N, C-alpha and C positions, 0 to 999 in steps of 0.2 A: 431390447432398448433401442438399438440402431440397426438399420439395414446397411451393411457395409459393401454391398455389391458395387456401388458406384462412388464410394467415398475415397478420399485420398488415403485414408488408413488402409483400405483394402489394397491399393496399389503398393503401399509399403510392405504389406504382408506378402504379397506375391513376389516382391523383390527378395524378401528374406527367405522365402521358401524356394527360391531358385526358378520361379515362374517367368521372370523377366531378368534382364541383366541387373546385377546388383548395383545399387546406388547408395549414396549417403542418405541418412535419415534427416529429413529437414524439419527443424523446429524454429520457433521465432520468439523474440521478445518485442513487445510493443509499448511504447510510452511517449511522453512529450519530448522527443529528441530536439525539437525546436520550440520556440515560444517562451513565455514568461516562466513556465515551470520546467524548463530544460535541464535544470540541475537534477531533477528527479529522473528524467529520461537517461541522463548520464549514469546515475546509480544503477538503473535497470540494465543498461547496455554493458557496463563494466562487470556487473555481477554475472550476467549471462555469458559474456565472453570468457571469463575465467572459468566458469562451470563447464563450459563445452571443451575448453582447452584441457582441463583436468580429466574430464570423462574420456576424451579421445586418447590422452596419454595412458590411461588405464585400460585401453582396449575397446573403448566405444560402448555402444548399447546393443546387446544381442549380437555381438561380433561385428557390428557395422560402425563406421565413423558417423559422427553427428555433424551436420552443417547448420550453423546459426544464420538466420535472416533477422535483421533489425528493422522494425517498422516504426514509423513516426505518425502518431495520431494528434499531436499537439494538444492533447486533452480536449479535442473537439469531437462530439458524438458522431457527426456526419462523416468526418474524416476517419474515425475509428471504424465505422462500418465499411467504408471504402478499402481501408487497409486490410480488414478481415477478409473481405472477398478476394483481395489480391493474393493474400497468403494461401487461401484455399486453392486458388487457381495455380499457385506455385507448388502445390503438393505438400504443404506443411501439415504435420500430423499432431503437433503440440505447440501451444502458445503459453509462454510464461509472461502474462500480461493480462489486462492493461494496467496502467497506474491509476488514473482518475476513475472513480466510480461512474461518472457520467459517460465515460467511454467504454468501460468494461461491460456495463449492462446491455447496451444495444449490440455491441460486438459479440457478446456471448450468444445472442440469438442466432447469428451467422454460424458460429461454431457448433451450436446445437444442431442446426439444420444440416450442416455438412459433415457431422461426425468427427469434429476436431476436439481433442482434449484441451482444456483450459485450466491453468492454475494461476491466479492472480497473486503477485507478491505484496500488493498494496492497497487494493480497493476494499474499503471497509463498510460500504453502505449495505445494510442487511438484505436489501432486495436482490443483490447479486446471487446469493445462494437460496434465498427464500423462494424466488421466482425463476431461478435459472434451471437449466436442464441438469440431467444426471452427469453430464460431462464437465460441469463447472465446480472448481474447487478454489480454495485460497489458503495461503500460509500465514496470513495476517489475521488480526482480530476483527471484530465488528463494532460499528458505531453504537449499537445498543448496549454493548459492554463498556466501550469508552465513555459513553454519556453517563452511565451510572457512576463510574469513578469520578468524572468531572463534576457531576451534580452533587455528589456527596462531599467532595472537597469544598465546593462553594458553600454548601449548607453548613459544613462543620466550621469553616474558618471565616466565612463572610456572611453568615446567615442574618446577622443584625445590621449589615451594611447595604448600600445601594449597589445592585448588580445589573449590568447591561449584557444582554445576549445579542450578538451580532452574527450575521451570516452573509455569504456571498451569492446566494440563490442557486448554487450548484447542487448536484445530487449529493456530493460529499459534504460540502459546507453547511447546507441547510439541514441535511440529515443529521449531522453531528450536533448542531446547535439545537435542533428539536428534541434529540434524545437527552441532551443535557438539561434542557428546559423541563422535559417530562419528569426527570428525576428530582429536579428542584421542587416542582409542584407536588410531587409525591412526598417530599419532606416538609410540605406546608409553606413553601416560600414562593412568592410572586416577584419576579424581577422588576426592577424599576423601569427597565427599557428593553424593548425587543425590536431590533432594526435590521433591515437588509441594506447592503451596500453593493455597489457595482464593481466587480473585479476588473483590474486593469487600469484603473484610474491612478493618477499621480498625486492628487491633492485630496486628502480626507479631513482637512482642517475644520470644515463646517461641521462634520459629525463629531470630531473631537471637541469643538467648542460647545456643541449641544450637550455632550456628556459632562463636560466640565461645569457648564451652567446648572445641570441637573444634580451635580454633586455625586456622580457615579464614582464609586470606590474601586470597583473591579470590572473589567470588561472581559467577557469570554467570547472568543472569536472562532466561529466555525468557518474555516477558510484556509487559504494557503499563506506561505511565508512572505510572499512579496507584499501583499496588502497589509498583513499583520505587522510586518517590519516598518512599513511607512507610517502606520497609525501610531505605533509606540514612539517612533522618532518624532513625529509631528506633535504628539502629546508632550513630550519632554521639551520641545521647542517652545510650547506654550506654558512651561512651568507647571505642568499638570502631572502629578505623581500617581496616576492610576496604575493599578496592578493589571498586567496582561496575563491571561490564562488561555491556552489553546490546546490543539490536538496534535496529531502525528504528522501533519503537513509542515511542521517547523523543523523537521530533522534534516537540515541541510545547512552547511556553513555559509551559504548565501544569505541566510537570515541575518547573521552577524554583520555581513558585509553591508547590508542595508541599514541596520540599526546602529552599529558601533556601540558605544557605551550605553546607549538608550536601551539596548536589549538586556542589559544586566538585570537578573532577577526574574526574567520571563519564565513562567511555568508551563509545562506541556505534558500530555500523556503520550506514551509510545509503548509499544511491546517491549519485552526484554531485549537489551542490546546484545546481539549475537557476537559482537566483537569480544565480549567478556566470557564467552563459553570456551572451555578448554578444548572442546572438539573443533572449534573454529580457528584455533591458534595458528596451525600451519597455513591455512588459507588467508588469514589476516596478514601473515608474514609475507605471503606471495604478493599480495596487493601492495604492501608497503615497500617491497623490494623494487617495484616498478614506480614508486612515488605516488601511490594513490591511497587515500584513507578510505576504507570501505564503510562509510557512514550510512545512516538511514536505511534505505531499502536495498542497498547493494547485496548484502548477504541474504536477504529475504528472497531476492531473485535467484541467487546461487542455490539456496536451499529448495526453491521450487523446482528447479531443474534437477537437483540431486533426487528429490522425491519421485519425480517422473522416471528417472533412470532406474532407480531402485525398484519402483513398481513394475516396470517392464521386465527387469531381471526376475522378480518374484513371480510374475505372470508367465514368463517365458514367451511372451508375445506382445505385439503392438495392437492386437485386436482391441477395439475400444471397450467393449463390454467387459473383457478380461481385465483391462487396465482399470476401469472404474471399480471392479470388484477387488482388485489388488490394492488400490489406494484406500478403499474403505475397510479393508480387513487386516491390513498390515501396519506395523510400526516401522519407521524409517530413521536411520541415523543420519543426521544432517548437521550442517553448521549451526542450525537453529536448535540443536539438541535432538532428542528423539521425539518425532512427531507422528501423528496419525490424523485421520479425518473422520468425521461423523457422517451420518446418512445424508445430511444437507450439503456436505462438501466443506464444511468449516473445520479448521484445524483444531485438533484437541491438544492445546498447549496453553501455558499460562497467558493471562490476559494483559492488562495494561498497568504500567508503573508510571511514577511521576519523575520528571526530569526538570533540571533547572539550567538556564543559560547563564554562564559565568565566565568571565575572562576569554571570551571568544569561542567557547565550546559548550557542549551540554553533557550532563552527567546526571546520575540518579540524584534525586532531591530528597531531603529529610521530611517528606510529607506522608503522613499516615492517616488514612481514612478507612472507614468500614465500607467495603465495596458490595456488601450484600443487602443493604438497606432498601 
């Protein structure tokens, strides 16, 4: 699969074998540490820091301590590539990242070329693993899974109403919206509106007014919490009682900080909440002891690093080919439950569930749809 003679993984192997002075094993997490999606970067950073702390306390990986490097791509594709190259130069052998699909996809090409293992905690665009190299994995679901769940819900509950499909033009947002649209059409339903909007704006009142005038009953947003929050807040300010439905990029308490009571009743899809796993209870307690609620993708990042560490243990090596074989052939006990990976690098774990925002937080919603249609 890979020629390791000149890769950073080979250097790490030499260190472990005693060929050079032993050093810490360098790994990284990369996400939007700055910018409008920084709340998700904080989730990745917190999850990675706690995972490394716990792994080192238990003896490290293959007898060596792990050193974490945190990279900031601000969910910008060009910056993601620059960060990826910098991490390669620093000798990183594994990356738990990136967050945004638009960053993960181009960065994965750098890691593939340089022989660095990548497990994304959060990038859901199917292209990441469909077109990525053997070194690319993820512990989250895919938008073609999430879109089926969303499309079926819209068809089952809103099939006779006017539906708007909105997206922010990003790899994640447009990808999710288009998968949802495809499932709607498969169910014989044509949305009343399909619109793109520009992320980062502060005023979406014109779009809200357009939907209100068209009598839109439910808007499905393929995009992030900042814009979705502004839209529902501005809708309520216009006295417009549209239902908001969206995806996993709303799993941050910043959404409620933007919406206030306007966010009440918002529905979204997200993978099973690992905070509810009995296996995760000690780790959740660790986070809460330091005053942090491990919401959203915090534990998914922790779990990605756990899976990497367990794969190294099973392989007895950091050799990339052996790591890839280990990840694909073993099951790993993590805060996400017992997980494995298929030949594409996608996680073999339960898919998407429904959540509802209520009283400032989100929890499982009483929404039942047939996800196999």
